[in-house]
DRENTORKOL-3810 file (N, C-alpha, C; in nm, 4 decimals):
REM DRENTORKOL-3810
@n.u->-5.0328; n.v->2.7245; n.w->2.8644; ca.u->-4.9762; ca.v->2.8347; ca.w->2.7893; c.u->-4.8422; c.v->2.7891; c.w->2.7315
@n.u->-4.8248; n.v->2.7950; n.w->2.6018; ca.u->-4.6977; ca.v->2.7533; ca.w->2.5419; c.u->-4.5861; c.v->2.8503; c.w->2.5775
@n.u->-4.4688; n.v->2.7959; n.w->2.5953; ca.u->-4.3548; ca.v->2.8796; ca.w->2.6319; c.u->-4.2936; c.v->2.9434; c.w->2.5085
@n.u->-4.2065; n.v->3.0398; n.w->2.5328; ca.u->-4.1400; ca.v->3.1104; ca.w->2.4230; c.u->-4.0513; c.v->3.0159; c.w->2.3425
@n.u->-3.9824; n.v->2.9277; n.w->2.4109; ca.u->-3.8921; ca.v->2.8359; ca.w->2.3413; c.u->-3.9728; c.v->2.7328; c.w->2.2620
@n.u->-4.0761; n.v->2.6773; n.w->2.3213; ca.u->-4.1552; ca.v->2.5743; ca.w->2.2552; c.u->-4.2234; c.v->2.6274; c.w->2.1298
@n.u->-4.2607; n.v->2.7545; n.w->2.1301; ca.u->-4.3282; ca.v->2.8097; ca.w->2.0138; c.u->-4.2325; c.v->2.8235; c.w->1.8952
@n.u->-4.1040; n.v->2.8413; n.w->1.9213; ca.u->-4.0055; ca.v->2.8551; ca.w->1.8143; c.u->-3.9500; c.v->2.7221; c.w->1.7692
@n.u->-3.9471; n.v->2.6257; n.w->1.8574; ca.u->-3.8788; ca.v->2.4993; ca.w->1.8314; c.u->-3.9733; c.v->2.3855; c.w->1.8666
@n.u->-4.0002; n.v->2.2982; n.w->1.7715; ca.u->-4.0923; ca.v->2.1883; ca.w->1.7978; c.u->-4.0304; c.v->2.0860; c.w->1.8927
@n.u->-3.9065; n.v->2.0585; n.w->1.8780; ca.u->-3.8374; ca.v->1.9639; ca.w->1.9636; c.u->-3.6939; c.v->1.9527; c.w->1.9194
@n.u->-3.6061; n.v->1.9363; n.w->2.0129; ca.u->-3.4645; ca.v->1.9342; ca.w->1.9772; c.u->-3.3966; c.v->1.8054; c.w->2.0179
@n.u->-3.4611; n.v->1.7224; n.w->2.0954; ca.u->-3.4053; ca.v->1.5926; ca.w->2.1309; c.u->-3.4678; c.v->1.4865; c.w->2.0406
@n.u->-3.3885; n.v->1.3895; n.w->2.0001; ca.u->-3.4398; ca.v->1.2861; ca.w->1.9105; c.u->-3.4889; c.v->1.1651; c.w->1.9901
@n.u->-3.5812; n.v->1.0916; n.w->1.9295; ca.u->-3.6297; ca.v->0.9690; ca.w->1.9929; c.u->-3.5181; c.v->0.8654; c.w->2.0004
@n.u->-3.4287; n.v->0.8677; n.w->1.9033; ca.u->-3.3156; ca.v->0.7736; ca.w->1.9051; c.u->-3.2263; c.v->0.8000; c.w->2.0268
@n.u->-3.2077; n.v->0.9275; n.w->2.0600; ca.u->-3.1272; ca.v->0.9608; ca.w->2.1775; c.u->-3.1953; c.v->0.9118; c.w->2.3048
@n.u->-3.3298; n.v->0.9184; n.w->2.3082; ca.u->-3.4037; ca.v->0.8717; ca.w->2.4264; c.u->-3.3880; c.v->0.7203; c.w->2.4420
@n.u->-3.3937; n.v->0.6502; n.w->2.3299; ca.u->-3.3750; ca.v->0.5052; ca.w->2.3346; c.u->-3.2335; c.v->0.4718; c.w->2.3823
@n.u->-3.1361; n.v->0.5453; n.w->2.3339; ca.u->-2.9975; ca.v->0.5214; ca.w->2.3727; c.u->-2.9797; c.v->0.5408; c.w->2.5236
@n.u->-3.0412; n.v->0.6443; n.w->2.5782; ca.u->-3.0329; ca.v->0.6705; ca.w->2.7223; c.u->-3.0936; c.v->0.5544; c.w->2.8005
@n.u->-3.2116; n.v->0.5087; n.w->2.7575; ca.u->-3.2790; ca.v->0.4012; ca.w->2.8309; c.u->-3.2069; c.v->0.2680; c.w->2.8162
@n.u->-3.1497; n.v->0.2426; n.w->2.6995; ca.u->-3.0726; ca.v->0.1186; ca.w->2.6818; c.u->-2.9458; c.v->0.1208; c.w->2.7663
@n.u->-2.8849; n.v->0.2378; n.w->2.7751; ca.u->-2.7659; ca.v->0.2516; ca.w->2.8590; c.u->-2.8001; c.v->0.2274; c.w->3.0065
@n.u->-2.9242; n.v->0.2604; n.w->3.0436; ca.u->-2.9710; ca.v->0.2387; ca.w->3.1802; c.u->-3.0090; c.v->0.0932; c.w->3.2059
@n.u->-3.0081; n.v->0.0110; n.w->3.0995; ca.u->-3.0328; ca.v->-0.1313; ca.w->3.1176; c.u->-3.1582; c.v->-0.1866; c.w->3.0520
@n.u->-3.2350; n.v->-0.1028; n.w->2.9817; ca.u->-3.3573; ca.v->-0.1507; ca.w->2.9166; c.u->-3.3228; c.v->-0.2401; c.w->2.7981
@n.u->-3.3943; n.v->-0.3517; n.w->2.7856; ca.u->-3.3756; ca.v->-0.4414; ca.w->2.6713; c.u->-3.4585; c.v->-0.3935; c.w->2.5525
@n.u->-3.5803; n.v->-0.3481; n.w->2.5813; ca.u->-3.6694; ca.v->-0.2983; ca.w->2.4770; c.u->-3.7308; c.v->-0.1679; c.w->2.5268
@n.u->-3.7580; n.v->-0.0764; n.w->2.4330; ca.u->-3.8142; ca.v->0.0540; ca.w->2.4686; c.u->-3.9271; c.v->0.0859; c.w->2.3714
@n.u->-4.0453; n.v->0.1147; n.w->2.4254; ca.u->-4.1589; ca.v->0.1468; ca.w->2.3391; c.u->-4.1486; c.v->0.2899; c.w->2.2875
@n.u->-4.2184; n.v->0.3161; n.w->2.1772; ca.u->-4.2219; ca.v->0.4513; ca.w->2.1209; c.u->-4.2808; c.v->0.5491; c.w->2.2223
@n.u->-4.3821; n.v->0.5042; n.w->2.2958; ca.u->-4.4454; ca.v->0.5897; ca.w->2.3965; c.u->-4.3493; c.v->0.6274; c.w->2.5078
@n.u->-4.2667; n.v->0.5326; n.w->2.5483; ca.u->-4.1689; ca.v->0.5608; ca.w->2.6535; c.u->-4.0648; c.v->0.6606; c.w->2.6043
@n.u->-4.0226; n.v->0.6460; n.w->2.4793; ca.u->-3.9263; ca.v->0.7411; ca.w->2.4220; c.u->-3.9865; c.v->0.8803; c.w->2.4160
@n.u->-4.1109; n.v->0.8897; n.w->2.3727; ca.u->-4.1784; ca.v->1.0188; ca.w->2.3620; c.u->-4.1979; c.v->1.0830; c.w->2.4986
@n.u->-4.2340; n.v->1.0025; n.w->2.5981; ca.u->-4.2557; ca.v->1.0542; ca.w->2.7333; c.u->-4.1258; c.v->1.1097; c.w->2.7912
@n.u->-4.0168; n.v->1.0360; n.w->2.7761; ca.u->-3.8876; ca.v->1.0826; ca.w->2.8265; c.u->-3.8443; c.v->1.2093; c.w->2.7538
@n.u->-3.8648; n.v->1.2122; n.w->2.6223; ca.u->-3.8293; ca.v->1.3290; ca.w->2.5412; c.u->-3.9032; c.v->1.4528; c.w->2.5899
@n.u->-4.0316; n.v->1.4398; n.w->2.6120; ca.u->-4.1133; ca.v->1.5526; ca.w->2.6577; c.u->-4.0672; c.v->1.6026; c.w->2.7943
@n.u->-4.0434; n.v->1.5103; n.w->2.8863; ca.u->-3.9996; ca.v->1.5495; ca.w->3.0208; c.u->-3.8631; c.v->1.6175; c.w->3.0193
@n.u->-3.7691; n.v->1.5623; n.w->2.9432; ca.u->-3.6357; ca.v->1.6210; ca.w->2.9383; c.u->-3.6363; c.v->1.7579; c.w->2.8709
@n.u->-3.7168; n.v->1.7731; n.w->2.7664; ca.u->-3.7251; ca.v->1.9032; ca.w->2.6993; c.u->-3.7857; c.v->2.0087; c.w->2.7913
@n.u->-3.8885; n.v->1.9712; n.w->2.8683; ca.u->-3.9492; ca.v->2.0649; ca.w->2.9630; c.u->-3.8484; c.v->2.1055; c.w->3.0702
@n.u->-3.7760; n.v->2.0079; n.w->3.1225; ca.u->-3.6768; ca.v->2.0354; ca.w->3.2268; c.u->-3.5640; c.v->2.1230; c.w->3.1713
@n.u->-3.5173; n.v->2.0922; n.w->3.0510; ca.u->-3.4103; ca.v->2.1704; ca.w->2.9890; c.u->-3.4545; c.v->2.3144; c.w->2.9661
@n.u->-3.5772; n.v->2.3327; n.w->2.9233; ca.u->-3.6286; ca.v->2.4677; ca.w->2.9012; c.u->-3.6354; c.v->2.5447; c.w->3.0332
@n.u->-3.6819; n.v->2.4796; n.w->3.1372; ca.u->-3.6913; ca.v->2.5427; ca.w->3.2682; c.u->-3.5534; c.v->2.5859; c.w->3.3182
@n.u->-3.4562; n.v->2.4982; n.w->3.3047; ca.u->-3.3195; ca.v->2.5299; ca.w->3.3477; c.u->-3.2632; c.v->2.6446; c.w->3.2643
@n.u->-3.2855; n.v->2.6410; n.w->3.1335; ca.u->-3.2336; ca.v->2.7454; ca.w->3.0455; c.u->-3.2935; c.v->2.8820; c.w->3.0800
@n.u->-3.4230; n.v->2.8862; n.w->3.1027; ca.u->-3.4873; ca.v->3.0132; ca.w->3.1376; c.u->-3.4330; c.v->3.0687; c.w->3.2687
@n.u->-3.4130; n.v->2.9814; n.w->3.3673; ca.u->-3.3583; ca.v->3.0250; ca.w->3.4956; c.u->-3.2133; c.v->3.0711; c.w->3.4799
@n.u->-3.1360; n.v->3.0027; n.w->3.3966; ca.u->-2.9969; ca.v->3.0411; ca.w->3.3728; c.u->-2.9895; c.v->3.1794; c.w->3.3071
@n.u->-3.0815; n.v->3.2080; n.w->3.2173; ca.u->-3.0871; ca.v->3.3402; ca.w->3.1537; c.u->-3.1137; c.v->3.4469; c.w->3.2598
@n.u->-3.2061; n.v->3.4195; n.w->3.3508; ca.u->-3.2370; ca.v->3.5144; ca.w->3.4585; c.u->-3.1153; c.v->3.5378; c.w->3.5478
@n.u->-3.0434; n.v->3.4307; n.w->3.5789; ca.u->-2.9252; ca.v->3.4433; ca.w->3.6640; c.u->-2.8170; c.v->3.5275; c.w->3.5964
@n.u->-2.7960; n.v->3.5056; n.w->3.4690; ca.u->-2.6962; ca.v->3.5837; ca.w->3.3953; c.u->-2.7388; c.v->3.7307; c.w->3.3888
@n.u->-2.8655; n.v->3.7554; n.w->3.3646; ca.u->-2.9154; ca.v->3.8932; ca.w->3.3595; c.u->-2.9001; c.v->3.9616; c.w->3.4949
@n.u->-2.9264; n.v->3.8876; n.w->3.6014; ca.u->-2.9123; ca.v->3.9435; ca.w->3.7355; c.u->-2.7670; c.v->3.9845; c.w->3.7620
@n.u->-2.6733; n.v->3.9086; n.w->3.7064; ca.u->-2.5307; ca.v->3.9392; ca.w->3.7210; c.u->-2.4844; c.v->4.0408; c.w->3.6166
@n.u->-2.5803; n.v->4.0975; n.w->3.5433; ca.u->-2.5538; ca.v->4.1964; ca.w->3.4383; c.u->-2.4623; c.v->4.1429; c.w->3.3287
@n.u->-2.4901; n.v->4.0177; n.w->3.2916; ca.u->-2.4175; ca.v->3.9542; ca.w->3.1818; c.u->-2.5167; c.v->3.9103; c.w->3.0768
@n.u->-2.4722; n.v->3.9099; n.w->2.9521; ca.u->-2.5539; ca.v->3.8554; ca.w->2.8439; c.u->-2.5117; c.v->3.7136; c.w->2.8106
@n.u->-2.3966; n.v->3.6739; n.w->2.8609; ca.u->-2.3439; ca.v->3.5398; ca.w->2.8361; c.u->-2.3815; c.v->3.4477; c.w->2.9511
@n.u->-2.4420; n.v->3.3345; n.w->2.9177; ca.u->-2.4740; ca.v->3.2343; ca.w->3.0193; c.u->-2.3499; c.v->3.1489; c.w->3.0404
@n.u->-2.3100; n.v->3.1369; n.w->3.1649; ca.u->-2.1898; ca.v->3.0608; ca.w->3.1986; c.u->-2.2290; c.v->2.9262; c.w->3.2604
@n.u->-2.1352; n.v->2.8319; n.w->3.2636; ca.u->-2.1649; ca.v->2.7003; ca.w->3.3225; c.u->-2.2197; c.v->2.7103; c.w->3.4650
@n.u->-2.1693; n.v->2.8033; n.w->3.5420; ca.u->-2.2174; ca.v->2.8190; ca.w->3.6796; c.u->-2.3648; c.v->2.8570; c.w->3.6834
@n.u->-2.4114; n.v->2.9354; n.w->3.5860; ca.u->-2.5523; ca.v->2.9728; ca.w->3.5783; c.u->-2.6393; c.v->2.8491; c.w->3.5566
@n.u->-2.5945; n.v->2.7641; n.w->3.4659; ca.u->-2.6698; ca.v->2.6426; ca.w->3.4348; c.u->-2.6725; c.v->2.5497; c.w->3.5563
@n.u->-2.5582; n.v->2.5327; n.w->3.6198; ca.u->-2.5517; ca.v->2.4452; ca.w->3.7381; c.u->-2.6398; c.v->2.4974; c.w->3.8502
@n.u->-2.6360; n.v->2.6262; n.w->3.8745; ca.u->-2.7183; ca.v->2.6864; ca.w->3.9794; c.u->-2.8666; c.v->2.6758; c.w->3.9433
@n.u->-2.9001; n.v->2.6961; n.w->3.8189; ca.u->-3.0391; ca.v->2.6886; ca.w->3.7738; c.u->-3.0946; c.v->2.5482; c.w->3.7855
@n.u->-3.0101; n.v->2.4487; n.w->3.7777; ca.u->-3.0579; ca.v->2.3105; ca.w->3.7835; c.u->-3.0862; c.v->2.2624; c.w->3.9251
@n.u->-3.0488; n.v->2.3397; n.w->4.0240; ca.u->-3.0715; ca.v->2.2987; ca.w->4.1641; c.u->-3.2102; c.v->2.3324; c.w->4.2087
END
């Protein structure tokens, strides 16, 4: 089942950013498939954290998501 965020946005992270992350981690070469796989995983994780952060802010009767909401949602 596609999520609400995914249906509105095809993708927000770039493959170039994925390559930069992997090169910073020590990779000499990075395949297109590896960039795509990392992009997909990070976007899914980011969406999950964002949805949980929204719930936390709503529970606190706030419409503004604060850094603490994001940090708590990521645990």
